[in-house]
C-alpha positions in Angstrom: 0.0 0.0 0.0 1.5 3.3 -1.1 1.1 6.4 1.1 0.3 9.8 -0.4 2.9 12.5 0.0 2.3 15.1 2.6 1.5 18.5 1.0 3.0 21.6 2.5 2.1 25.2 1.9 4.5 28.1 1.1 4.4 31.1 3.4 5.2 33.4 0.5 2.5 31.7 -1.8 -0.2 30.1 0.4 -2.2 29.0 -2.6 0.5 26.6 -3.7 1.3 23.2 -2.3 4.6 21.4 -2.3 4.7 17.6 -2.6 8.4 16.9 -2.6 11.8 18.7 -2.3 15.5 18.3 -2.0 17.8 20.8 -0.4 21.5 21.1 0.2 21.7 22.6 3.7 19.5 25.7 3.3 19.7 25.9 -0.5 16.8 24.6 -2.6 18.0 22.0 -5.2 14.6 20.7 -6.4 11.0 21.7 -5.5 7.7 20.2 -6.9 4.8 22.6 -6.5 1.1 22.3 -7.4 -1.4 25.1 -7.8 -3.8 26.9 -10.0 -2.6 28.5 -13.2 -2.7 32.1 -11.8 -0.9 31.2 -8.5 1.9 29.4 -10.4 2.5 32.3 -12.8 2.4 34.8 -9.9 5.2 32.8 -8.2 7.2 32.6 -11.4 6.9 36.4 -11.9 8.1 37.0 -8.3 11.2 34.9 -9.0 12.2 37.2 -11.9 11.4 40.6 -10.2 14.2 42.5 -8.3 14.0 41.8 -4.6 13.3 45.5 -3.9 10.2 45.3 -6.1 8.6 42.2 -4.4 10.8 39.5 -5.9 11.7 36.4 -4.0 15.0 34.7 -3.4 13.8 32.3 -0.7 10.8 30.2 0.2 9.5 29.0 3.6 7.8 25.6 3.8 5.1 25.9 6.4 4.4 23.1 8.9 5.2 22.0 12.5 8.9 22.8 11.7 9.0 25.5 9.0 11.9 25.0 6.5 13.5 28.1 5.0 15.1 27.5 1.6 17.3 29.9 -0.4 16.8 30.0 -4.1 19.8 30.7 -6.4 18.0 32.7 -9.0 21.0 32.7 -11.4 20.9 28.9 -11.6 17.1 28.4 -11.2 15.5 26.2 -13.8 11.7 26.0 -14.2 9.4 23.4 -15.8 5.6 23.4 -15.8 3.0 20.9 -16.9 -0.8 21.2 -17.0 -1.7 17.9 -15.3 -5.4 18.4 -14.6 -7.2 20.7 -17.0 -10.7 20.7 -15.4 -11.1 20.3 -11.6 -13.5 21.8 -9.1 -10.8 24.4 -8.4 -9.9 25.2 -12.1 -6.9 24.1 -14.1 -4.0 22.7 -11.9 -0.4 23.0 -12.9 2.7 21.2 -11.6 5.8 23.4 -11.3 9.3 22.2 -10.9 11.9 24.6 -9.6 15.5 23.2 -9.7 19.1 24.1 -9.7 20.2 23.7 -13.3 23.1 21.5 -12.3 20.4 18.8 -11.7 19.7 18.7 -15.4 23.0 19.8 -17.0 26.3 19.3 -15.1 28.6 22.3 -14.7 31.4 20.8 -16.7 33.7 23.8 -16.3 33.7 23.4 -12.5 33.1 19.6 -12.5 30.0 19.8 -10.3 26.5 18.6 -10.4 23.5 17.2 -8.5 21.9 13.8 -8.9 18.3 13.4 -7.7 16.8 10.0 -7.1 13.1 8.9 -6.9 13.1 6.5 -3.9 9.7 5.0 -5.0 10.9 4.0 -8.4 12.1 0.4 -8.1 13.3 0.4 -11.7 15.7 3.2 -11.2 19.3 2.1 -11.0 20.9 4.8 -8.7 24.3 3.3 -9.0 24.3 3.4 -12.8 23.0 7.0 -12.7 25.6 8.1 -10.3 28.4 6.4 -12.4 27.1 8.1 -15.5 27.4 11.5 -13.8 30.9 10.8 -12.6 32.1 9.7 -16.0 30.6 12.9 -17.5 32.4 15.1 -15.0 35.8 13.4 -14.6 38.9 14.9 -16.1 40.1 11.4 -16.9 38.2 8.8 -18.9 36.8 6.3 -16.3 36.5 2.6 -17.1 33.5 0.7 -15.9 35.6 -1.9 -13.9 37.1 1.0 -11.9 33.7 1.9 -10.4 34.1 0.5 -6.9 37.6 2.0 -6.4 36.6 5.4 -7.8 33.4 5.7 -5.8 35.2 4.7 -2.6 38.0 7.2 -3.3 35.4 10.0 -4.0 33.5 9.2 -0.8 36.8 9.4 1.2 37.6 12.8 -0.3 34.0 14.0 0.2 33.6 14.6 -3.5 30.3 12.7 -3.2 28.0 13.9 -0.5 24.4 12.9 0.3 22.1 15.9 0.6 20.7 16.5 4.0 17.2 17.7 3.5 14.8 15.7 1.4 11.1 14.7 1.3 10.1 11.0 1.7 10.0 10.4 -2.0 13.3 11.9 -3.1 17.0 11.7 -2.2 20.0 13.6 -3.7 23.7 13.6 -4.1 26.2 16.5 -4.6 29.2 15.6 -6.8 32.2 17.9 -6.8 35.2 16.7 -8.8 36.9 20.1 -8.8 38.8 19.3 -5.7 42.6 19.1 -6.6 43.1 16.2 -4.2 40.5 14.1 -6.1 42.2 14.6 -9.5 45.6 13.9 -8.0 44.3 10.7 -6.3 42.7 9.4 -9.5 45.8 10.2 -11.5 48.2 8.5 -9.0 46.1 5.3 -9.1 46.1 5.3 -12.9 49.9 5.8 -13.0 50.6 3.2 -10.3 48.5 0.6 -12.1 46.0 0.2 -9.3 43.4 1.3 -11.9 44.5 -0.9 -14.7 43.2 -0.7 -18.3 42.2 -4.4 -18.3 
């Protein structure tokens, strides 16, 4: 039996409901919001206005323990879908707000987020994480290196689980820009610990 996600309201936009989120400390990484067409568009407008003119750069999730989340407006991606056209309350939209590094890794700085759906039994988190690592690494990574590379990155804290998530989602921050990481991988390749075959 599946349980329905708990909906939370936003203090800054009480007509909207949040069903899932992922945050890195106090920075929003991914938010899934539901609401009427007009409420969604009003929030999207506030995210583009200057702060002095009523714009928003943070949101507060209401509840027993309110959660304050900072929004990096320079990296903020937005996606909407009209899920329910005719309801008793009008047309409902689903809005995703996310750090663009969830969708497209920052290859210049070798950083990205990976978001996982904990309720999707078909999702191979290990394969998704490895694909992100191969995409970001300065060196070509061979598949049989996976256990060694992942362990090395965990030791250097280049892979870190995100600390604030809803029940349905989890997330990982990947940062391969650390000089110690590049040196450690390079040393293992040159020493033969990471062999070609």
